[in-house]
C-alpha positions in Angstrom: 7.1 -14.3 -69.6 10.4 -14.5 -67.6 12.3 -17.7 -67.5 12.3 -19.7 -64.3 15.8 -19.8 -62.8 17.5 -23.1 -63.0 18.1 -23.0 -59.2 14.3 -23.0 -58.7 13.8 -25.9 -61.1 16.6 -27.8 -59.3 15.1 -27.1 -55.9 11.7 -28.3 -57.1 13.2 -31.5 -58.6 14.9 -32.3 -55.3 11.6 -31.9 -53.4 9.4 -33.9 -55.8 9.9 -35.1 -59.4 6.5 -33.7 -60.5 7.1 -30.2 -59.3 9.2 -29.0 -62.2 6.5 -30.2 -64.6 4.0 -27.9 -62.8 6.4 -25.0 -62.6 5.9 -24.2 -66.3 2.3 -23.2 -65.6 2.5 -22.3 -61.8 5.7 -20.2 -62.0 6.5 -20.6 -58.2 7.3 -23.6 -56.1 4.6 -22.7 -53.6 1.9 -22.6 -56.3 3.2 -25.8 -57.8 3.2 -27.5 -54.3 -0.5 -26.5 -53.9 -1.5 -27.7 -57.3 0.4 -31.0 -56.8 -1.4 -31.5 -53.4 -4.8 -30.9 -55.0 -4.1 -33.2 -57.9 -2.8 -35.9 -55.5 -5.9 -35.6 -53.3 -8.1 -35.9 -56.4 -6.4 -39.1 -57.6 -6.8 -40.6 -54.0 -10.4 -39.4 -53.8 -11.2 -41.0 -57.2 -10.5 -44.4 -55.8 -6.9 -45.1 -56.7 -5.9 -44.8 -53.1 -2.7 -46.9 -53.1 0.0 -44.3 -53.5 2.5 -47.1 -54.3 0.6 -48.4 -57.4 1.9 -47.7 -60.9 -1.6 -46.7 -62.0 -1.8 -44.0 -59.2 1.5 -42.5 -60.1 0.7 -42.7 -63.9 -2.6 -40.9 -63.3 -1.0 -38.2 -61.2 1.8 -37.7 -63.7 -0.7 -37.4 -66.6 -2.7 -34.8 -64.7 0.5 -32.8 -64.0 1.4 -33.0 -67.7 -2.0 -31.7 -68.7 -1.6 -28.8 -66.3 1.9 -28.0 -67.7 0.3 -27.7 -71.2 -2.0 -25.0 -69.9 -5.1 -27.1 -69.4 -7.2 -25.4 -66.6 -6.8 -26.9 -63.2 -10.5 -26.9 -62.7 -11.1 -29.0 -65.8 -8.5 -31.5 -64.6 -10.0 -31.7 -61.1 -13.5 -31.6 -62.4 -14.9 -29.0 -60.0 -14.4 -25.6 -58.5 -15.7 -24.3 -55.2 -17.9 -21.2 -55.4 -19.3 -20.1 -52.1 -21.3 -22.9 -50.7 -21.4 -24.7 -54.1 -19.2 -27.1 -55.9 -19.4 -26.2 -59.5 -18.7 -29.1 -61.8 -16.3 -28.1 -64.5 -15.4 -29.7 -67.8 -14.2 -28.4 -71.2 -16.6 -25.7 -72.4 -17.9 -24.7 -69.0 -17.2 -21.2 -67.8 -14.9 -21.5 -64.7 -16.1 -19.3 -61.8 -13.5 -17.0 -60.4 -13.0 -16.0 -56.8 -13.5 -12.3 -57.7 -17.0 -13.1 -58.8 -17.6 -15.0 -55.5 -16.7 -11.8 -53.6 -19.0 -9.8 -55.7 -21.8 -12.3 -55.3 -21.4 -12.1 -51.5 -21.6 -8.3 -51.5 -24.7 -8.3 -53.6 -26.5 -10.9 -51.5 -26.0 -8.9 -48.3 
């Protein structure tokens, strides 16, 4: 796997201190931004809505660190959309992929 250029890491760091953590797994700033947004939304949705609290920031940082270690995003978030369903995901659960969703739609037509 090619190295991420230092200029990309530096740009990510200037934008948000958590982006470089996610870059290891995401590989691009755009992908890291999306995942950071999803993780932030999950922390807020789970009831720790005060973005200024230490607990909120600690939880978000922990989730980013898990992701940078290769832990599947769906396991961290706890679910994965699949068509009209929200599939609950945890360790040991097969994560549905978008390619299967397209196949499922074609079969059901």
